[in-house]
N, C-alpha and C positions, 0 to 999 in steps of 0.2 A: 238292542239288536241294530236295527238300522240308524238308531241314533248317530252313531259314530259318523255317519255320512255327512251331516250337516255342518261339520266343521270346515269342510273344504274352502268354503267362502271366506274363512278369516284371512287367508292369503290376500285377497284383493283389498281388505281393509288397510293392510299394509301399504300397497300400492298408493291408495287415495290418500291415507293420513300423512304420508311422508311429504305433503305440501305443508302442512301444519307442523312438522317436526320441529323446525328451528325455534318455534315459540312455546313448545311443550313445556308445562310447568312441573315441577318436582313434586312428591307425594309423600303421604303418611305411612308410618310402619305398619306392617299387618300383623294383627292380633296373634298370639300363639294359639288360639283356638282354632282359627282359620288354617294355621299351619299345620295342624295335627289333622285337618280333614284331607288334605291333599295326598294323594298316591305317593307313596315313597319313591317312584321313579319320575315324579314330575320336577321339571327342570327349573324350580322356584329360585335357585341361588342365581341362575343365568340372567333373569330378569332383576333381581336385586342388584347384581354387578352391573347391568346395563345403566340403571338409574345411577348408582354410585359413580359412575363415568362421565355422567350428564347427559346420557342419551335418551330419547323420548322413548315412554311406553305407554301404551294404550291398554285399557281393561275392558272386558265384557260386561256390561250391565245386565246382570242376572234378572234384575226385576222387569225388565223390558223385553227380555230375549226368549224365543220359545223354537223349540224342535217339536215337530210332530211326526209320528210315524202311523201310518194306516196298515192294519192287518186283516186281511181277508179270510173269510172261511171257506173251505172245501171240503171235498168227499162226497160220496153218495148221498149221505145224510146232513149234507151242509144247510138245508132247511131249518135243522133243529138247533142250529148254533148260532152266533151272533159273529159281525165284523166287530173290530175293535181299533180305539184310539188310543196311542201311547204317547204321552207327552212329557218333555224334560223342560223344565223352567229354571232350574238351580244348575246354571251352565258358568263355570268359573273358568277363566285364562286371562292371557296377555298377548300383547302383539308388540313386537319390536321392529318398526319399520325401517330403519336403518339397516338391519341385518336380513330383513326380507324374511321374518321368521313370526310363526304364532303357535302357541300351545295352549291348550285347554283340556277339562276334564269333565265330566258328569258321574256323580253316584248313581248307581243304578237303584239305590234303595229310595231315591227321591222321584223315581218315575211315578207319573200319576195316569191312572187308567180310565178311560170313559168318561171323560168331562162333557156334559150334555151339550155344551156350545159347540165344542169340537166336533162330536158326532154329528151334529146339524151342518157344520160347515162341511163336513166330508161327505154328506148326502146320506148317512146311514139313518134308515127309516126305524129299525127297531131300538128299544131302549134296554139294555140288560138290567136286572134286578140289583140290589145292593150286593146280595149274597153271590150273584154271578161274577160281579164286578171283583169282590174281594177274592173269589176263586181264581178268577183268571189272573189277576195281579199275582197272586201267591206262586200259581203255577209256572208264570213266566219268570219270575226271580229266582224261585228254588229248583224247578226242574229244567228250564229251556236256558237262561242266562248263567243259571249256577252263580249268583251274585256273592253266595258266602265265600267262593274260591276266586272269583274275579269281580270284585266290587265297583269298578270304575271303567269307563270307556275313556281312553286316552287318545288325543288328537295332535298331531303335529303337521305343520304346514310350512315348507321350505323351499317352494318352487313354483312357477307357473307353467302350465303347457303352452307351446308355441302357437296353438288357435286361441289362447285367451282363456280356456278352461282352467279351473284352479286344481292344483295336485294337493293331495295330503295323504298321510299315513294314519291309519286309525288302528288302534289296539282294542280289541274285543274279544271277550272270552278266551284271552291267551293268545289270541292269533292277530298278527299285524298283516295289514293290506294296504295297498296303495291305489288309492281311487281318484277320479278327475270328475269334475261337475261344472256347467256353466253357472253363473249366478249374475244377479242384478244388484248394482251398488249405487248408493244414493249417499252425498255428503250434504250435511246441513249446515248453516250458518253458526250454529252454536258448538261447534267444535265435536260433533259425533258423525258417525257413518253407520248406515244400516245395509245388510246384505241379505236378500231374499233369493230362494231358488227351491229347486226340487230335484228328486233323484229317485231312482229303483235300483233295488238289489236284492240278491238271494241271501237269507239265513246262513245256508251251507258254505257261502264263502268264507265264514268264519268260525267254520267247525260246529255250527249250532244245528240240532235237529228240530225241525218244527214240531209243535206239540200237536198230537194226535189221540184220539180214543177208538175203541172198536175196531182195531185193526185199520185205522186210517179211513173209516167211514164218516166220522167226523174229525175235521183236522184244520190247522192252519195253512194256509199256501206258503210256499216257499219264498215267494216273490213279496217284497214288502214296499210302500212307498213312503217317501220321506219329504217334508217341506219343511223350510225352516225361516226365520227372521232373525236375525242376529243383531243387537244394537252394540258397539263398540265407543267409548269415550276416552277423551284425554283425562288421564288419571290426576287426580288432586288440584284440579283448576283452583287457583287463587290460593294456593298453599305453598309456602317457600320451603318446607323441609326437604333436606336432600338425603339421598342414599338409602332410601326404603322403598318398598312396594306397596301399592295399596290394598285393602282389605277387600 
């Protein structure tokens, strides 16, 4: 649900990494398996052509990037339920600094629910049982996000707002919305950039009906909070192969 929001930051990477664009190395071919995982409408070819033309391309470091969504309980019997934390760790995407563009996606089936450390960081005092977590994840994917019909969240960044906020188009649950959010960007010496930020939004903005039971006595609040830390690095450092996109 809120996941999609986190991507707004990526546009800022484009601005910062343009400093390094002139010395960006070329990169390795992307494996066939990775190609099959991407959504059909993900603009993979755009980035392959950019590299073939000698333009710099940056990629998201999925192992070091994280998006966290905090979902809180509501309803008259809220005390019987739990707040939940949903995490996205497998974030895939690219940035083309010269074009001022970034694209990424998250497979909803990769979402993780209620990691203990993330619950503690969110200040949640209760800890759901393993069966509660499994049930929450199943309901979220099957009934709320309908991941069978809409398996990915797609994010496209192609502009910045005049006040420095980041602009992004998010496609979730079959609905595309344009969003904006502030972000903090840091550039490190080893050719990578990090973006951190947070935002809040309503699930109903994407045509999502928040989960509820007993006529709403136990329910998920419509408003959700999202925080993110995205790491992007120059692709293929030390590799001289041209005309390909990294895995």
